[in-house]
C-alpha positions as CSV (number, residue, x, y, z in Angstrom):
1,M,1.5,-10.1,-22.3
2,E,-0.3,-8.1,-20.3
3,F,1.1,-5.1,-17.7
4,A,0.3,-2.8,-15.9
5,V,3.3,-0.4,-14.7
6,V,2.7,1.3,-11.5
7,D,4.4,4.5,-9.2
8,I,2.8,5.4,-5.9
9,E,3.5,7.4,-3.6
10,T,4.0,7.3,0.3
11,T,4.2,9.4,3.6
12,G,7.2,6.6,4.4
13,G,8.7,3.2,3.1
14,M,7.1,1.0,5.1
15,P,3.6,-0.4,4.0
16,Q,1.9,-1.6,7.6
17,T,2.5,1.5,9.0
18,H,2.8,3.9,6.3
19,G,0.1,5.5,3.9
20,I,-0.4,6.0,-0.6
21,T,-1.1,9.6,-1.4
22,E,-0.9,9.1,-4.7
23,I,-0.8,6.3,-7.2
24,A,-0.7,5.7,-11.0
25,I,-1.6,2.5,-12.7
26,V,-0.3,2.8,-16.6
27,M,-1.6,-0.2,-18.7
28,H,0.9,-1.5,-21.5
29,N,-0.1,-4.7,-23.4
30,G,3.8,-4.6,-24.8
31,V,3.2,-2.2,-27.8
32,E,1.5,1.2,-26.2
33,V,-0.2,2.0,-24.0
34,T,-3.9,1.2,-23.4
35,G,-4.9,2.5,-21.0
36,K,-4.3,4.8,-17.3
37,Y,-5.5,5.6,-14.0
38,V,-4.0,7.5,-11.7
39,T,-5.5,9.5,-8.6
40,L,-3.9,11.1,-4.7
41,I,-5.2,8.7,-1.9
42,N,-5.9,9.8,1.9
43,P,-3.7,8.5,3.4
44,R,-5.6,8.9,7.3
45,Q,-2.0,10.3,8.1
46,K,-0.1,13.6,8.7
47,I,3.0,13.8,4.8
48,P,6.4,14.2,6.5
49,P,7.5,17.7,5.5
50,F,11.0,16.0,3.6
51,I,8.2,13.9,1.4
52,V,6.0,17.9,0.5
53,N,8.9,19.0,-0.5
54,M,10.2,16.2,-2.9
55,T,6.5,15.9,-4.0
56,G,4.9,18.3,-3.7
57,I,2.0,17.0,-2.2
58,S,0.3,17.6,1.1
59,D,-2.2,17.5,3.9
60,E,-4.1,19.7,2.3
61,M,-4.3,18.2,-1.7
62,V,-5.0,14.6,0.5
63,A,-7.3,15.9,2.7
64,T,-10.7,15.2,0.1
65,A,-8.7,12.2,-1.6
66,P,-10.5,9.3,-1.4
67,L,-9.2,6.7,1.0
68,F,-7.4,3.4,-0.1
69,E,-10.5,1.1,0.5
70,E,-13.0,3.5,-1.7
71,V,-10.8,3.1,-5.0
72,A,-9.3,-0.6,-4.2
73,P,-11.7,-2.2,-6.3
74,Q,-10.8,0.3,-9.0
75,I,-7.2,-0.9,-8.5
76,F,-7.5,-4.9,-7.9
77,N,-9.9,-4.2,-11.8
78,L,-7.1,-2.7,-13.3
79,L,-4.1,-4.4,-11.7
80,K,-5.8,-8.3,-11.8
81,D,-4.0,-11.0,-15.0
82,R,-1.5,-7.9,-15.6
83,I,2.5,-8.1,-15.0
84,F,3.2,-5.6,-11.9
85,V,6.5,-3.7,-13.3
86,A,7.9,-0.4,-11.3
87,H,10.9,0.7,-11.5
88,N,11.8,-0.7,-8.0
89,V,9.6,-3.4,-8.5
90,S,9.2,-5.0,-4.2
91,F,9.1,-0.7,-2.8
92,D,5.8,0.0,-5.1
93,Y,4.8,-4.0,-4.6
94,G,4.9,-4.2,-0.7
95,F,2.2,-1.4,-0.5
96,V,0.0,-2.5,-2.9
97,H,-0.5,-6.0,-1.8
98,Y,-0.1,-5.3,1.7
99,L,-3.6,-2.7,1.0
100,L,-4.8,-4.4,-0.9
101,N,-4.9,-8.0,1.4
102,H,-5.9,-5.7,4.0
103,H,-8.9,-4.8,2.5
104,G,-10.0,-8.2,1.6
105,Y,-8.2,-8.9,-1.8
106,K,-6.9,-11.8,-2.1
107,W,-4.1,-10.6,-5.2
108,S,-0.8,-11.6,-5.8
109,A,0.9,-10.8,-9.2
110,P,3.7,-11.8,-11.3
111,K,6.4,-8.8,-10.7
112,L,9.4,-6.9,-13.3
113,C,11.8,-4.5,-11.8
114,T,12.9,-2.0,-14.6
115,I,15.8,-1.2,-12.9
116,K,16.8,-5.1,-13.4
117,L,15.7,-5.2,-17.3
118,S,17.1,-1.7,-17.9
119,K,21.4,-3.2,-16.6
120,K,20.2,-6.6,-19.3
121,V,19.1,-4.0,-22.1
122,F,20.5,-1.4,-22.0
123,P,24.3,-2.4,-20.0
124,G,26.9,0.1,-18.6
125,L,24.9,3.5,-17.7
126,E,26.1,5.2,-14.5
127,K,23.6,4.4,-12.4
128,Y,19.6,3.3,-13.1
129,G,17.5,5.2,-10.7
130,L,15.0,7.1,-12.6
131,G,15.9,10.1,-12.9
132,S,19.5,9.1,-14.1
133,L,18.1,6.3,-16.6
134,T,15.5,8.7,-18.5
135,R,18.2,11.4,-19.0
136,D,20.4,8.8,-21.0
137,L,17.4,7.6,-22.6
138,G,16.4,10.6,-23.5
139,I,13.2,10.3,-21.7
140,R,11.6,13.3,-20.2
141,I,9.5,12.6,-17.3
142,E,6.8,15.3,-17.0
143,G,6.5,15.4,-12.4
144,R,9.0,13.1,-11.4
145,H,8.3,12.0,-7.8
146,R,4.9,12.3,-8.9
147,A,2.9,9.0,-9.4
148,W,1.9,10.1,-13.2
149,G,5.0,11.3,-13.9
150,D,6.9,8.4,-12.6
151,A,4.8,5.6,-14.2
152,A,4.6,7.4,-17.3
153,A,8.1,7.9,-17.9
154,T,8.6,4.1,-16.8
155,A,5.9,2.7,-19.5
156,K,8.6,4.4,-21.5
157,V,11.4,3.0,-20.4
158,L,9.4,-0.9,-20.9
159,S,8.5,-0.2,-24.2
160,M,11.8,1.3,-25.5
161,A,13.6,-2.1,-24.2
162,I,10.6,-3.9,-25.6
163,E,11.7,-2.2,-29.0
164,K,15.5,-2.7,-28.3
165,E,15.8,-6.2,-27.2
166,G,11.9,-8.5,-27.3
167,M,10.3,-10.0,-24.9
168,A,13.5,-12.3,-23.8
169,P,14.9,-10.3,-20.9
170,I,11.1,-10.4,-19.5
171,H,10.9,-14.0,-20.1
172,T,14.2,-14.6,-18.5
173,L,13.2,-12.3,-15.4
174,L,10.3,-13.1,-14.9
175,N,10.8,-16.7,-14.4
176,K,14.2,-16.0,-12.1
177,K,13.5,-17.1,-8.8
178,E,15.3,-15.3,-6.1
179,P,17.7,-17.2,-5.4
180,R,18.3,-20.9,-2.7
181,K,20.9,-23.3,-0.7
182,K,20.8,-26.0,-3.7
183,I,20.7,-29.4,-2.8
184,A,22.1,-32.3,-4.4
185,P,19.9,-34.5,-5.9
186,P,20.3,-37.8,-4.0
187,D,22.5,-40.4,-6.1
188,T,19.9,-43.3,-7.8
189,G,22.8,-44.9,-8.6
190,D,23.4,-44.9,-12.7
191,A,20.8,-43.6,-14.9
192,I,19.4,-45.7,-17.4
């Protein structure tokens, strides 16, 4: 299994109206990290002050950074044929999926959430947010709330989960579909 562990920083929570300010991708082969990619991105909009305070990423820092469409080919190539892994995967996947497709890359991938994985593999912890989880697991984050620091920490969580339980919990989560109402099959009489 090939994984792409992703973390993004953004100007807000909505892919259609907000932009990515930084993306980090850690390639992982299920045993070890095999590569990494990180870049600031010009979101073409002002970064709100509370986000500047949280991430340390300012308008000045992204002013000369590439636009998403300029790095989209690299991002697409790093993500294709890999399982998309993130802590709270729907957030990161939502932005990357929207922007890649918006710029002409027909991309989708299987998603693995390290929050759900951690609840299965490391049960009984008080909280599963990245800060609390990494503290409990003894992982030191270099650069919290920056894409590279958070992606690298998430990749360590993935490694520790695989070391502890192997691939079984990952297969279970990847094969789990969103809950749907079950419809009873039609009665076809006695089975032979």
